[in-house]
C-alpha positions in Angstrom: 146.5 102.2 67.2 144.4 100.3 64.7 143.0 103.0 62.3 140.1 100.7 61.3 139.2 100.1 64.9 139.2 103.8 65.6 137.1 104.5 62.5 134.6 101.7 63.5 134.3 103.1 67.1 133.8 106.6 65.8 131.0 105.3 63.5 129.4 103.5 66.4 129.5 106.6 68.7 128.2 108.8 65.9 124.8 107.0 65.8 121.8 108.9 67.1 120.7 107.9 70.6 117.3 106.7 69.2 118.9 104.4 66.6 118.9 101.4 68.9 118.9 98.9 65.9 122.0 100.5 64.5 123.7 100.6 67.9 123.0 96.8 68.3 124.3 96.0 64.8 127.5 98.1 64.9 128.1 97.3 68.6 127.9 93.6 68.2 130.0 93.7 65.1 132.6 95.8 66.9 133.1 93.5 69.9 133.4 90.5 67.6 136.0 92.2 65.4 138.0 93.7 68.3 137.6 91.4 71.4 140.4 93.2 73.3 139.6 96.8 72.4 140.0 99.5 75.0 136.5 100.7 73.9 134.6 97.5 74.7 133.3 98.6 78.1 131.7 101.7 76.5 130.3 99.5 73.6 128.9 96.9 76.0 127.4 99.7 78.1 125.6 101.2 75.1 124.5 97.7 74.1 123.0 97.2 77.6 120.9 100.3 77.1 119.9 99.5 73.5 118.7 96.0 74.5 116.8 97.4 77.4 114.9 99.7 75.0 114.2 96.7 72.8 113.1 94.8 76.0 115.4 92.0 75.2 116.2 91.3 78.8 118.5 88.2 78.3 120.7 90.1 75.9 120.6 93.2 78.0 121.9 91.2 81.0 124.6 89.5 78.9 125.9 92.8 77.6 125.7 94.4 81.1 127.7 91.5 82.7 130.4 91.9 80.0 130.6 95.6 80.7 130.9 95.0 84.5 133.5 92.3 83.9 135.7 95.0 82.4 134.7 97.7 85.0 132.7 96.6 88.0 132.2 100.3 88.9 130.3 101.3 85.7 127.5 103.3 87.3 125.3 103.5 84.2 125.3 99.7 83.8 124.8 99.0 87.5 121.7 101.2 87.5 120.4 99.9 84.3 120.6 96.2 85.3 119.4 96.9 88.9 116.4 99.0 87.8 115.1 96.6 85.1 115.4 93.4 87.1 112.5 94.0 89.6 110.3 95.3 86.8 110.5 91.9 85.0 110.6 89.8 88.2 108.5 86.6 87.9 107.4 85.2 91.3 107.1 81.8 89.6 110.8 81.9 88.7 112.8 79.6 91.0 115.7 82.1 90.7 113.6 85.2 91.4 114.9 86.0 94.9 118.6 85.7 93.8 117.9 88.0 90.9 116.3 90.6 93.3 119.2 90.3 95.7 121.7 90.9 92.8 119.7 93.9 91.7 119.8 95.3 95.3 123.6 94.9 95.4 124.0 96.6 92.0 121.8 99.6 92.9 123.4 100.0 96.3 126.9 99.9 94.8 125.9 102.5 92.2 124.6 104.8 95.0 127.9 104.3 96.8 129.9 105.3 93.7 127.8 108.4 92.7 129.1 110.9 95.2 132.8 110.5 94.2 132.2 109.8 90.5 134.7 111.8 88.4 133.3 114.3 86.0 134.2 113.8 82.3 136.1 116.7 80.9 133.6 117.1 78.0 130.5 117.5 80.4 129.5 120.7 82.1 129.1 120.9 85.9 125.4 121.5 85.5 124.8 118.6 83.1 126.9 116.3 85.3 124.9 117.2 88.4 121.7 116.5 86.6 122.9 113.2 85.3 124.0 112.1 88.8 120.7 113.2 90.2 118.8 111.2 87.5 120.9 108.1 88.2 120.3 108.3 92.0 116.6 108.8 91.4 116.5 105.7 89.2 118.5 103.7 91.6 116.2 104.5 94.6 113.2 103.7 92.4 114.7 100.4 91.5 115.4 99.6 95.1 111.8 100.6 96.0 110.5 98.0 93.6 113.0 95.4 94.8 111.8 95.7 98.4 108.2 95.8 97.3 108.7 92.4 95.5 110.3 91.1 98.7 107.3 92.3 100.8 109.5 94.8 102.7 107.0 97.6 102.5 108.6 100.1 104.9 111.9 99.8 103.1 110.2 100.1 99.8 108.3 103.2 100.8 111.5 104.9 102.1 113.3 104.3 98.8 110.4 105.6 96.7 110.4 108.8 98.8 114.1 109.3 98.1 113.4 108.7 94.4 110.8 111.4 94.4 113.0 113.9 96.3 113.7 117.0 94.1 111.3 115.9 91.2 107.8 115.0 90.5 107.1 111.4 91.4 106.6 108.9 88.7 103.0 107.5 88.5 104.2 103.9 88.7 106.2 104.8 91.8 103.2 106.5 93.3 101.0 103.5 92.6 103.4 101.1 94.3 103.8 103.5 97.2 100.1 103.4 97.6 100.2 99.6 97.8 103.0 99.8 100.3 100.9 102.1 102.6 97.9 99.9 102.1 99.8 96.9 103.2 101.0 98.8 106.2 97.3 99.7 107.0 98.1 103.5 106.6 94.9 103.9 104.6 94.7 107.7 104.8 98.2 108.2 103.5 97.5 105.6 100.8 94.5 107.5 99.7 96.6 110.7 99.4 99.3 108.9 97.3 96.7 107.2 95.1 95.1 110.7 94.6 98.5 112.1 93.4 98.7 109.2 91.0 95.1 109.8 89.8 96.0 113.4 89.1 98.5 112.3 86.4 97.6 111.2 82.9 98.4 107.7 81.8 97.3 104.0 82.0 97.3 104.0 85.9 95.0 107.1 86.3 91.7 105.3 86.5 93.1 102.5 88.7 94.6 105.0 91.1 91.4 107.0 91.3 89.5 103.8 92.2 92.0 102.8 94.8 92.0 106.4 96.3 88.3 106.2 96.8 88.6 102.7 98.4 91.3 103.9 100.7 89.2 106.9 101.8 86.4 104.6 102.8 88.9 102.2 104.5 90.4 105.1 106.4 87.0 106.4 107.5 86.1 102.9 108.9 89.5 102.4 110.6 89.3 102.5 114.4 90.8 105.7 115.9 94.3 105.3 117.2 94.6 105.0 121.0 96.1 108.1 122.7 
């Protein structure tokens, strides 16, 4: 054991979760000083999260890929990369579809791993169950947006419904669900979903209210379904 390496890693893990600047500085310094450290997967995973908070997507992706090169089954990194990618997808990017497909693979792999994920000894059963549920919710939400970007509205809707299972749906998810239903010409259901989004406070509230009213009018003018 290298005593200095142990001390540096302890200093890195002792940082507060909201000290992302400190995590980036100490984390980058650590992996440069100890390129073969057994702690590097953990350090790269934390750097992935820190760069995500900073919205430095290229560096987030670089740190995440290094973590996955050490451990391809790192659920936290798989979910982080897969969730962020569709949020920053640019339709004018020639590589956009490949990035969405990669995000889909990462999120699906994370969902495959979650049921058999071993519980750390230092974590309570309750906290572990909550962490797995949160990871699954984020993975389904990310998949919902991936499929939305690809124009797969039925698949997108199904994933967002799974993301909302067991918790209050996120306003952004509700807004995209509304668009999914609108694209599927299910205007009455779209009005209901936009209404739920309009009931939440935030930047989407007024837009959701406007769309809810539009969908109600659209549903009222929609021809009745044949028996």
